[in-house]
N, CA, C and O of each residue as an XYZ file, in Angstrom:
776
protein
N      87.320     81.098     80.487
C      86.966     81.246     82.165
C      87.119     80.268     82.987
O      86.763     79.138     82.649
N      87.701     80.523     84.279
C      87.552     78.953     84.906
C      86.128     78.877     85.511
O      85.379     79.832     85.302
N      85.686     77.821     86.245
C      84.620     77.425     86.977
C      83.669     78.797     87.396
O      84.434     79.634     87.876
N      82.463     79.228     87.377
C      82.133     80.126     87.751
C      82.272     80.451     89.390
O      81.574     79.788     90.157
N      83.176     81.473     89.924
C      83.600     81.293     91.736
C      82.498     81.754     92.401
O      81.737     82.673     92.099
N      82.496     81.004     93.354
C      82.332     81.051     94.838
C      82.862     82.694     95.447
O      84.042     83.042     95.501
N      81.710     83.525     95.856
C      82.474     84.921     96.062
C      82.301     84.742     97.937
O      82.872     85.484     98.737
N      81.571     83.822     98.238
C      81.332     83.611     99.759
C      82.761     83.778    100.914
O      82.896     84.363    101.989
N      83.921     82.720     99.824
C      84.825     82.815    100.973
C      85.560     83.938    100.751
O      86.012     84.343    101.822
N      85.945     84.761     99.629
C      86.378     86.305     99.975
C      85.409     86.947    100.556
O      85.977     87.651    101.391
N      84.041     87.173    100.634
C      83.889     88.201    101.381
C      83.458     87.915    102.809
O      82.997     88.786    103.547
N      83.676     86.327    103.243
C      83.858     86.307    104.568
C      85.335     86.586    104.982
O      85.339     86.935    106.163
N      86.513     86.564    104.486
C      87.391     86.873    104.914
C      87.861     88.571    104.848
O      88.646     89.243    105.516
N      87.192     88.792    103.993
C      87.098     90.494    103.774
C      86.357     91.274    105.124
O      86.685     92.360    105.604
N      85.251     90.361    105.574
C      84.483     90.941    106.674
C      85.360     90.298    108.032
O      85.156     90.678    109.185
N      85.973     89.664    107.800
C      86.710     89.306    109.063
C      88.008     90.263    109.358
O      88.464     90.444    110.487
N      88.430     90.733    108.388
C      89.443     91.923    108.314
C      88.835     93.435    108.692
O      89.400     94.332    109.317
N      87.463     93.422    108.091
C      86.652     94.568    108.348
C      86.766     94.590    110.192
O      87.320     95.375    110.960
N      86.035     93.454    110.393
C      85.969     93.263    111.853
C      86.912     93.718    113.051
O      86.594     94.199    114.139
N      88.723     93.291    112.296
C      89.572     93.987    113.099
C      90.293     95.126    113.067
O      91.332     95.455    113.638
N      89.362     95.838    112.083
C      90.005     97.384    111.878
C      89.582     98.176    113.425
O      88.479     98.072    113.963
N      90.776     98.991    113.973
C      90.113     99.345    114.967
C      90.142    101.082    114.719
O      91.010    101.536    113.973
N      89.216    101.948    115.341
C      89.433    103.179    115.078
C      90.641    104.340    114.998
O      90.588    105.311    114.244
N      91.786    104.035    115.965
C      93.290    104.248    115.761
C      93.684    104.068    114.569
O      94.718    104.671    114.283
N      93.064    103.239    113.501
C      93.534    102.861    112.318
C      93.161    103.314    111.121
O      93.760    102.959    110.105
N      92.041    104.222    111.093
C      91.049    104.529    110.081
C      92.132    105.329    109.211
O      92.233    105.106    108.004
N      92.903    106.231    109.840
C      94.160    107.105    109.034
C      95.502    106.622    108.186
O      96.321    107.191    107.466
N      95.300    105.347    108.631
C      97.039    104.745    108.286
C      96.730    104.353    106.524
O      95.677    104.194    105.906
N      98.345    104.286    106.059
C      98.137    104.062    104.550
C      97.622    102.652    104.397
O      97.209    102.024    105.371
N      97.644    102.182    103.247
C      97.707    101.113    102.568
C      98.014    100.912    101.304
O      98.340    101.976    100.778
N      98.057     99.919    100.510
C      98.974     99.822     99.637
C      98.428    100.768     98.653
O      99.189    101.306     97.848
N      97.015    101.040     98.656
C      96.196    102.065     97.074
C      97.070    103.592     97.415
O      96.818    104.318     98.377
N      97.849    103.780     96.654
C      98.191    105.398     96.574
C      97.251    106.328     97.075
O      96.126    106.112     96.623
N      97.314    107.212     97.789
C      96.329    108.502     98.448
C      95.284    107.721     99.200
O      94.612    108.397     99.980
N      94.979    106.296     99.118
C      93.929    105.637    100.027
C      94.385    105.523    101.244
O      95.483    105.048    101.536
N      93.426    106.026    102.139
C      93.669    105.573    103.697
C      92.801    104.409    104.151
O      91.921    104.037    103.375
N      92.931    103.864    105.182
C      92.222    102.730    105.612
C      91.049    103.206    105.568
O      90.494    102.666    104.611
N      90.242    104.036    106.152
C      88.880    104.550    105.644
C      88.431    104.740    104.450
O      87.263    104.468    104.171
N      89.138    105.151    103.717
C      88.884    105.243    101.886
C      88.259    103.585    101.482
O      87.146    103.297    101.040
N      89.668    102.475    101.887
C      89.284    101.445    101.526
C      87.907    100.801    102.037
O      87.286     99.862    101.538
N      87.575    101.643    103.283
C      86.414    100.558    104.197
C      85.395    101.378    103.258
O      84.818    100.702    102.407
N      85.144    102.572    103.304
C      84.243    103.443    102.049
C      84.082    102.655    100.848
O      83.001    102.222    100.450
N      85.219    102.485    100.278
C      85.000    102.117     98.888
C      84.386    100.642     98.998
O      83.443    100.306     98.281
N      84.921     99.851     99.854
C      84.269     98.383     99.620
C      82.639     98.571    100.020
O      81.878     97.885     99.337
N      81.991     99.461    101.099
C      80.811    100.041    101.534
C      80.061    100.445    100.255
O      78.863    100.163    100.272
N      80.466    100.969     99.294
C      80.022    101.139     98.042
C      80.152    100.183     96.769
O      79.526    100.458     95.746
N      80.845     99.234     96.832
C      81.313     98.448     95.797
C      80.151     97.296     96.078
O      79.256     96.871     95.347
N      80.570     96.934     97.573
C      79.266     95.828     97.833
C      77.903     95.859     97.504
O      77.299     94.845     97.153
N      77.274     97.204     97.617
C      75.987     97.388     96.800
C      75.818     97.297     95.283
O      75.031     96.667     94.576
N      76.801     98.122     95.028
C      76.817     97.830     93.235
C      76.999     96.778     92.894
O      76.014     96.335     92.304
N      77.969     95.962     92.976
C      77.710     94.491     92.817
C      77.092     94.002     92.941
O      76.736     93.151     92.125
N      76.660     94.167     93.820
C      75.007     93.162     94.423
C      74.009     93.575     93.497
O      73.605     92.806     92.625
N      73.469     95.044     93.660
C      72.900     95.645     91.992
C      72.913     95.022     90.866
O      71.908     94.701     90.232
N      74.466     94.740     90.440
C      74.674     94.211     88.870
C      74.387     93.045     88.880
O      73.954     92.648     87.798
N      74.476     91.940     90.060
C      74.181     90.789     89.971
C      72.819     90.703     89.730
O      72.475     89.776     88.996
N      71.768     91.597     90.259
C      70.353     91.793     90.047
C      69.882     92.045     89.136
O      68.763     91.653     88.804
N      70.906     93.057     88.228
C      70.637     93.708     86.872
C      69.523     94.631     87.524
O      68.499     94.781     86.858
N      69.615     95.283     88.791
C      68.787     96.511     89.405
C      69.798     97.699     88.786
O      70.544     98.192     89.632
N      69.908     98.168     87.572
C      70.794     99.360     87.556
C      69.938    100.332     87.972
O      68.761    100.192     88.303
N      70.831    101.691     87.924
C      70.689    102.881     88.571
C      71.612    103.513     89.345
O      72.734    103.013     89.267
N      71.530    104.220     89.890
C      72.666    105.269     90.590
C      73.903    104.519     91.126
O      75.011    105.054     91.096
N      73.699    103.209     91.645
C      74.774    102.531     92.391
C      75.575    101.784     91.241
O      76.730    101.357     91.258
N      74.729    101.757     90.354
C      75.863    100.515     89.044
C      76.544    102.022     88.480
O      77.761    102.199     88.538
N      75.631    103.046     87.947
C      75.753    104.006     87.063
C      77.329    105.162     87.509
O      77.854    106.080     86.879
N      77.620    104.584     88.743
C      78.889    105.728     89.382
C      79.835    105.175     89.043
O      79.980    103.965     89.214
N      80.909    106.113     88.349
C      82.123    105.216     87.964
C      83.261    105.481     89.224
O      83.548    106.669     89.374
N      83.882    104.596     90.064
C      84.554    104.227     91.118
C      85.809    105.848     91.203
O      85.977    106.347     92.315
N      86.233    106.206     90.498
C      86.790    107.393     90.586
C      86.282    108.436     90.975
O      87.009    109.349     91.364
N      84.949    108.555     90.968
C      83.601    109.744     91.284
C      83.683    109.740     92.335
O      84.015    110.735     92.979
N      83.408    108.620     92.834
C      82.837    108.439     94.259
C      83.462    109.361     95.582
O      84.577    109.846     95.773
N      82.076    109.366     96.476
C      82.879    110.073     97.719
C      83.381    109.092     98.944
O      82.727    108.311     99.636
N      84.544    109.365     98.954
C      84.702    108.318     99.970
C      84.843    108.603    101.386
O      85.880    108.232    101.937
N      83.843    109.281    102.134
C      82.953    109.759    103.483
C      82.626    108.037    103.799
O      81.886    107.258    103.197
N      83.497    107.837    104.980
C      83.093    106.593    105.788
C      81.824    107.063    106.180
O      81.778    108.188    106.676
N      80.682    106.352    106.038
C      79.342    106.457    106.943
C      79.729    105.900    108.473
O      80.671    105.132    108.667
N      78.760    106.461    109.642
C      78.958    105.769    110.793
C      78.101    104.281    110.741
O      77.028    104.227    110.140
N      78.604    103.240    111.338
C      77.725    102.252    111.422
C      78.316    100.874    110.583
O      77.810     99.754    110.519
N      79.871    101.507    109.823
C      80.113    100.500    108.339
C      80.774     99.226    109.094
O      80.997     98.182    108.481
N      81.083     99.394    110.519
C      81.362     97.692    111.220
C      80.478     96.875    110.787
O      80.761     95.972    109.999
N      79.312     97.083    111.236
C      78.138     96.001    110.936
C      77.085     96.143    109.502
O      76.166     95.384    109.197
N      77.619     97.516    108.678
C      76.805     97.419    107.212
C      77.590     96.415    106.208
O      77.264     95.441    105.529
N      78.944     97.231    106.484
C      79.816     96.511    105.302
C      79.953     94.643    105.539
O      79.969     93.892    104.564
N      80.008     94.317    106.457
C      80.132     92.706    106.493
C      78.614     91.945    105.831
O      78.598     91.008    105.032
N      77.485     92.602    106.380
C      76.288     92.180    105.889
C      75.902     92.664    104.465
O      75.004     92.057    103.882
N      76.540     93.758    103.839
C      76.851     93.878    102.546
C      77.414     93.065    101.485
O      76.938     92.711    100.407
N      78.543     92.848    102.040
C      79.373     91.602    101.538
C      78.814     89.851    101.117
O      78.999     89.088    100.169
N      77.861     89.787    102.763
C      77.378     88.674    102.228
C      76.512     88.662    101.190
O      76.550     87.789    100.323
N      75.465     89.860    101.205
C      74.626     89.764    100.567
C      75.183     89.762     99.001
O      74.658     89.117     98.093
N      76.183     90.488     98.888
C      76.958     90.328     97.713
C      77.243     88.984     96.863
O      77.076     88.654     95.689
N      77.829     88.278     98.198
C      77.871     87.184     97.680
C      76.718     86.006     97.197
O      76.582     85.155     96.317
N      76.029     86.519     98.316
C      74.629     85.956     97.660
C      74.057     86.074     96.476
O      73.734     85.137     95.746
N      73.921     87.208     96.265
C      73.423     87.760     94.941
C      74.193     86.911     93.529
O      73.554     86.554     92.539
N      75.663     86.707     93.719
C      76.411     86.153     92.888
C      76.107     84.625     92.798
O      76.463     83.808     91.949
N      75.281     84.465     94.015
C      75.266     82.860     94.058
C      74.178     82.266     92.874
O      74.134     81.142     92.373
N      73.225     83.594     92.599
C      72.054     82.701     91.534
C      73.080     82.948     90.031
O      73.937     83.757     89.676
N      72.396     81.724     89.442
C      72.797     81.312     88.155
C      72.679     82.910     86.967
O      73.402     83.313     86.056
N      71.628     83.335     87.476
C      71.242     84.368     86.051
C      72.127     85.501     86.466
O      72.052     86.433     85.666
N      73.105     85.755     87.666
C      73.719     86.959     87.929
C      74.869     86.851     86.755
O      75.599     87.774     86.394
N      74.858     85.434     86.219
C      76.190     85.283     85.711
C      75.916     85.664     83.664
O      76.729     85.950     82.785
N      74.580     85.493     83.643
C      74.108     85.482     82.158
C      73.954     86.922     81.877
O      74.113     87.661     82.849
N      73.580     87.657     80.353
C      73.013     88.524     79.854
C      74.316     89.678     80.358
O      75.381     89.274     80.826
N      73.959     91.294     80.139
C      74.681     91.882     80.323
C      74.173     92.738     81.691
O      73.085     92.473     82.204
N      75.112     93.852     82.267
C      74.753     94.680     83.516
C      75.546     95.706     83.578
O      76.073     96.131     82.549
N      75.793     96.348     84.939
C      76.567     97.502     84.356
C      76.903     97.697     85.919
O      76.087     97.567     86.832
N      78.352     98.056     86.056
C      79.184     98.250     87.564
C      80.018     99.477     87.343
O      80.424     99.584     86.186
N      80.312    100.269     88.035
C      81.237    101.435     87.804
C      80.999    102.306     86.534
O      81.777    103.079     85.975
N      79.652    101.956     86.215
C      79.110    103.344     85.166
C      79.692    102.490     83.627
O      79.574    103.164     82.604
N      80.195    101.305     83.499
C      80.324    100.137     82.701
C      79.583     99.163     82.505
O      79.411     98.193     83.243
N      79.021     99.436     81.292
C      78.395     97.849     80.533
C      79.076     96.589     80.885
O      80.214     97.014     81.083
N      79.118     95.529     81.059
C      79.672     94.370     81.029
C      79.024     93.135     80.958
O      77.966     93.102     81.587
N      79.415     91.889     80.254
C      78.700     90.684     80.601
C      78.515     90.478     81.919
O      79.190     91.171     82.680
N      77.646     89.571     82.443
C      77.498     89.266     83.820
C      78.476     88.437     84.213
O      78.715     88.469     85.420
N      79.180     87.626     83.488
C      80.164     86.709     84.080
C      81.580     87.335     84.061
O      82.595     86.825     84.535
N      81.485     88.387     83.507
C      82.877     89.761     83.847
C      82.625     90.422     85.167
O      83.503     90.596     86.012
N      81.350     90.786     85.294
C      80.910     91.794     86.515
C      81.154     90.916     87.771
O      81.334     91.406     88.886
N      81.148     89.791     87.555
C      80.990     88.930     88.510
C      82.732     88.120     89.337
O      83.087     87.803     90.472
N      83.303     88.099     88.053
C      84.735     88.415     88.366
C      85.475     89.299     88.992
O      86.390     89.170     89.805
N      84.701     90.698     88.264
C      85.537     91.996     88.731
C      84.932     92.121     90.230
O      85.624     92.520     91.166
N      83.968     91.852     90.328
C      83.306     91.661     91.871
C      84.489     91.056     92.894
O      84.965     91.623     93.878
N      84.786     89.860     92.415
C      85.573     89.471     93.539
C      87.105     89.693     93.219
O      87.923     89.432     94.102
N      87.409     90.033     92.335
C      88.818     91.058     92.185
C      88.584     91.930     93.441
O      89.215     91.647     94.459
N      87.605     93.108     93.441
C      87.409     94.486     93.906
C      87.551     93.594     95.394
O      88.366     93.949     96.245
N      86.876     92.692     95.541
C      86.629     92.383     97.145
C      88.234     91.736     97.687
O      88.844     92.038     98.712
N      88.558     90.937     96.797
C      89.804     90.423     97.351
C      91.019     91.436     97.686
O      91.541     91.605     98.788
N      91.365     92.116     96.370
C      92.208     93.109     96.277
C      91.989     93.794     97.690
O      92.661     93.543     98.691
N      90.712     94.899     97.597
C      90.741     95.595     98.886
C      90.857     95.109    100.135
O      91.425     95.771    101.003
N      90.342     93.906    100.377
C      90.522     93.361    101.225
C      91.709     92.619    101.973
O      91.863     92.127    103.091
N      92.625     92.802    100.604
C      94.016     92.373    100.982
C      94.680     93.845    101.400
O      95.451     93.875    102.359
N      94.296     95.346    100.498
C      94.655     96.455    100.757
C      94.398     96.716    102.676
O      95.217     97.108    103.507
N      93.030     96.335    102.844
C      92.630     96.594    103.871
C      93.503     96.150    105.511
O      93.705     96.776    106.552
N      93.874     94.600    104.973
C      94.797     94.139    106.249
C      95.975     94.231    106.345
O      96.571     94.014    107.400
N      96.707     94.680    104.919
C      97.943     95.128    104.904
C      98.106     96.485    105.820
O      99.042     96.634    106.605
N      97.031     97.482    105.603
C      96.923     98.691    106.201
C      96.663     98.472    107.758
O      97.008     99.301    108.601
N      96.234     97.674    107.956
C      96.068     97.629    109.702
C      96.750     96.332    110.366
O      96.419     95.758    111.403
N      97.888     96.007    109.397
C      98.757     95.172    110.385
C      97.655     93.214    110.375
O      97.845     92.346    111.226
N      96.965     93.128    109.563
C      96.028     91.716    109.689
C      96.704     90.782    108.453
O      97.081     91.267    107.387
N      96.790     89.246    108.826
C      96.791     88.601    107.756
C      95.969     88.406    106.712
O      94.802     88.113    106.973
N      96.372     88.518    105.361
C      95.029     87.925    104.250
C      95.554     86.632    103.366
O      96.333     86.768    102.422
N      95.147     85.653    103.695
C      95.114     84.417    102.676
C      93.855     83.957    102.053
O      93.161     83.171    102.698
N      93.500     84.313    100.972
C      92.485     84.148     99.928
C      93.070     82.423     99.818
O      94.202     81.979     99.629
N      91.826     81.782    100.018
C      92.030     80.176     99.320
C      92.408     80.295     98.026
O      92.268     81.218     97.224
N      92.987     79.055     97.925
C      93.689     78.694     96.425
C      92.822     79.040     95.062
O      93.177     79.416     93.945
N      91.563     78.757     95.623
C      90.204     78.516     94.526
C      90.418     80.190     94.196
O      90.290     80.405     92.991
N      90.676     81.264     94.897
C      89.726     82.661     95.118
C      91.106     82.753     94.329
O      90.994     82.804     93.104
N      92.421     82.783     94.870
C      93.495     83.633     94.272
C      93.638     82.965     92.735
O      94.275     83.606     91.899
N      93.207     82.028     92.469
C      93.718     81.401     90.804
C      92.509     82.084     90.275
O      92.615     82.297     89.067
N      91.635     82.406     90.684
C      90.300     83.147     89.621
C      90.726     84.375     89.689
O      90.126     85.173     88.969
N      91.676     84.821     90.407
C      91.807     86.454     90.567
C      92.883     86.440     89.887
O      93.001     87.331     89.046
N      93.859     85.558     90.020
C      95.004     85.794     89.013
C      94.659     85.590     87.538
O      95.150     86.333     86.689
N      93.879     84.664     87.237
C      93.481     84.517     86.214
C      92.907     86.068     85.556
O      93.488     86.592     84.606
N      91.877     86.596     86.117
C      91.270     87.928     85.797
C      92.301     88.788     85.369
O      92.178     89.374     84.293
N      93.621     88.988     86.293
C      94.409     89.944     85.881
C      95.547     89.527     85.140
O      96.483     90.327     85.156
N      95.733     88.286     84.375
C      96.297     87.945     83.052
C      95.598     88.436     82.472
O      95.786     89.563     82.015
N      94.509     87.722     82.288
C      93.483     88.304     81.275
C      93.637     89.572     80.871
O      93.995     89.893     79.738
N      93.301     90.546     82.033
C      93.247     92.132     81.853
C      94.616     92.981     81.594
O      94.699     94.198     81.429
N      95.734     91.957     81.603
C      96.936     92.390     81.574
C      97.365     92.742     79.938
O      98.137     93.611     79.532
N      96.551     91.709     79.145
C      96.764     91.090     78.076
C      96.160     92.852     77.149
O      97.011     93.311     76.387
N      95.555     93.221     77.202
C      94.531     94.054     76.582
C      95.441     95.505     77.359
O      96.301     95.487     78.240
N      94.804     96.722     76.580
C      95.655     97.853     76.985
C      94.675     98.382     78.175
O      93.499     98.728     78.060
N      95.666     98.341     79.619
C      94.868     98.433     80.389
C      95.223    100.033     81.145
O      96.364    100.156     81.591
N      94.431    101.021     81.258
C      94.785    102.429     81.784
C      95.724    101.947     83.109
O      95.531    100.906     83.738
N      96.970    103.114     83.438
C      97.772    102.753     84.486
C      97.162    103.046     85.612
O      97.423    102.335     86.581
N      96.183    104.181     85.772
C      95.515    104.072     86.807
C      94.424    103.457     87.386
O      93.728    103.818     88.335
N      94.367    102.368     86.608
C      93.453    101.125     86.917
C      94.016    100.103     87.854
O      93.322     99.726     88.798
N      95.303     99.593     87.657
C      96.027     98.830     88.483
C      97.601     99.463     89.087
O      98.076     99.125     90.172
N      98.216    100.375     88.187
C      99.013    100.637     88.649
C     100.243     99.718     87.701
O      99.916     98.713     87.070
N     101.795    100.286     87.728
C     101.934     99.276     86.848
C     102.279     97.956     87.627
O     101.684     97.834     88.697
N     102.972     97.145     87.340
C     102.972     95.614     87.128
C     104.449     95.626     88.319
O     105.554     96.038     87.967
N     104.204     95.193     89.458
C     104.949     94.667     90.338
C     105.869     93.030     89.908
O     105.189     92.004     89.888
N     107.110     92.960     89.651
C     107.718     92.202     89.866
C     107.900     90.787     90.820
O     108.960     90.779     91.446
N     107.072     89.660     91.009
C     107.662     88.607     91.836
C     108.162     87.780     90.614
O     108.162     87.762     89.383
N     108.799     86.772     92.272
C     109.782     85.880     91.678
C     108.617     84.566     90.856
O     107.397     84.432     90.948
N     109.337     84.018     90.321
C     108.686     82.829     89.164
C     108.044     81.935     90.617
O     106.880     81.536     90.567
N     108.759     81.715     91.674
C     108.188     80.770     92.648
C     107.205     81.081     93.889
O     106.668     80.377     94.744
N     107.217     82.245     93.641
C     105.834     83.232     94.171
C     104.137     82.444     94.616
O     103.432     82.158     93.647
N     103.891     82.310     95.234
C     102.883     81.961     95.379
C     101.874     82.642     94.605
O     102.118     83.748     94.122
N     100.334     81.856     94.388
C      99.662     82.275     93.331
C      98.881     83.751     93.577
O      98.657     84.665     92.783
N      98.632     83.635     94.680
C      98.153     85.272     95.302
C      98.992     86.129     95.009
O      98.523     87.082     94.387
N     100.400     86.172     95.283
C     101.671     87.115     95.501
C     101.803     87.413     93.815
O     102.342     88.457     93.449
N     101.300     86.474     92.858
C     101.339     86.959     91.467
C     100.366     87.843     90.558
O     100.491     88.503     89.526
N      99.175     87.484     91.587
C      97.866     88.392     91.307
C      98.231     89.907     91.866
O      98.198     90.867     91.096
N      98.471     90.004     92.822
C      99.293     90.916     93.719
C     100.445     91.955     92.877
O     100.523     93.182     92.928
N     101.029     91.277     92.337
C     101.993     91.901     91.117
C     101.445     92.360     89.856
O     101.918     93.312     89.235
N     100.614     91.793     89.546
C     100.098     92.011     88.026
C      98.743     93.209     88.602
O      98.307     93.926     87.702
N      98.062     93.428     90.153
C      97.390     94.653     90.420
C      98.093     95.586     90.596
O      97.538     96.563     91.100
N      99.498     95.698     90.290
C     100.410     96.599     90.783
C     100.665     96.953     92.361
O     101.096     98.036     92.756
N     100.290     95.743     93.260
C     100.633     95.843     94.210
C     101.960     95.093     94.622
O     102.256     94.151     93.885
N     102.671     95.314     95.508
C     104.030     94.773     96.474
C     103.621     93.768     97.285
O     102.890     94.172     98.189
N     103.813     92.702     97.284
C     103.080     91.681     98.304
C     104.112     92.048     99.445
O     103.719     91.634    100.535
N     105.170     92.626     99.488
C     105.817     92.986    100.852
C     105.674     94.184    101.512
O     106.389     94.722    102.357
N     104.288     94.634    100.822
C     104.344     96.313    101.039
C     103.746     96.406    102.752
O     102.645     96.034    103.158
N     104.562     96.856    103.329
C     104.281     97.441    104.450
C     104.184     99.275    104.836
O     104.898    100.023    104.169
N     103.288     99.856    105.906
C     103.357    100.938    105.884
C     104.817    101.372    106.256
O     105.636    100.678    106.861
N     105.039    102.975    105.665
C     106.351    103.322    106.279
C     106.354    104.061    107.589
O     107.420    104.364    108.125
């Protein structure tokens, strides 16, 4: 595994995308089939709390809930709450002990070092989904893109359920690192709302 990543740049970038979402964009489609902008926001709302709890090894309802079973109702106050929770998520993973031992997220027990990378992957991919759905630019720094790409390459080596990422989208050999990561995550880097 690469050097343990700093989740702060991704949390800050995704927070800036959240800040740019307008009320009239909440029902817009995103690259995640069946997920509108409001659904991605609700998912970020929940996962930011769950993965912060996973970092602190505070296991309970938030870390036991499988992602597909969550209620995606977007609660009031999301504009302030989600960026604050994303910052807290990044801070939680600054603690070296977060990366040690076992923890749980999405109802799955995993090593802390895996959970931290999954948290980063979730923030980055859903930040990009949100940006594409609302017409905003999303360009993670190379270090973040490299870790997400590494994680997706490693994940694709195993037997990945298709509903986890979707089929791989082929990108050119000369594509940027993040575009390769998006393709491995089943996302078309050139996706546009229809």
